[in-house]
N, C-alpha and C positions, 0 to 999 in steps of 0.2 A: 478450505483458511481463504484460500481466493474475495469469491465472493463477498465474504462475509467485509473483507477488510477492503473490498473496489465501494461497495456500500456507505460505509462510511466516508468515503472520500467523497461520491457523491453529494452524501447531507451533505457535506461543509461546502464544494462545489454553487448547492443552494443557497446554502442559508449564505455566502459572501455574495452573492448576485443580488439577491431577497435585499439584502442587509449594506451592498456596497462597502462592500469591507476587503480587499485586497490582502489581507493576512490571512483567513479563510481560504478566497483561491487558490494563493502560494500554498497552503498547506493542506489543499486541495490533489493538486498537481503533486506535490513533495508526497502523496501515498501510494498517487496511483506508478508516478515516476520509481517508486520503489519497489512495488508491486515485478513493475516490467523488470527493471533490473537485479534484483531476488532471481528472480525465472531466469532471463538468461547467465546470470553465471552457474547457472546448471543446479541450484535447490527448487528442491519439486515432493510435492507431495509423492504418495502411490495411484493413484487416481491419472497423475502426470508423467508416471512411470519412472519417478525415482520414490528415493526410501525415506524423504521427512514428515517426522511427527509435523500435528497441526502445530502443536506449540512451538516447538524451531522453527517453523518456515515463520511463524508470525515475528517472532522473539527476532531470524534474521532480517526479514521485512521491518521491522522497527531498527534496526542498527546497521540499514544500507540509509533509511530515512534521517537517522542522527549522522551518519556521515554527509548527505547531500544539505543539509542543512546549515 
């Protein structure tokens, strides 16, 4: 799920740069930071050595982003 989530962040970054929209650039940074913070906190999927499922990982990232915003 990390690649898909980060891809959405990259899209937000691209759109923000293309439209000169600081709110989209900020959202992109929140997505990337949310993934990094979630992994740093120890929430990882089995392919990374953790036991969190895809849905749970996505929910954890969303909660992290919500806490940062």
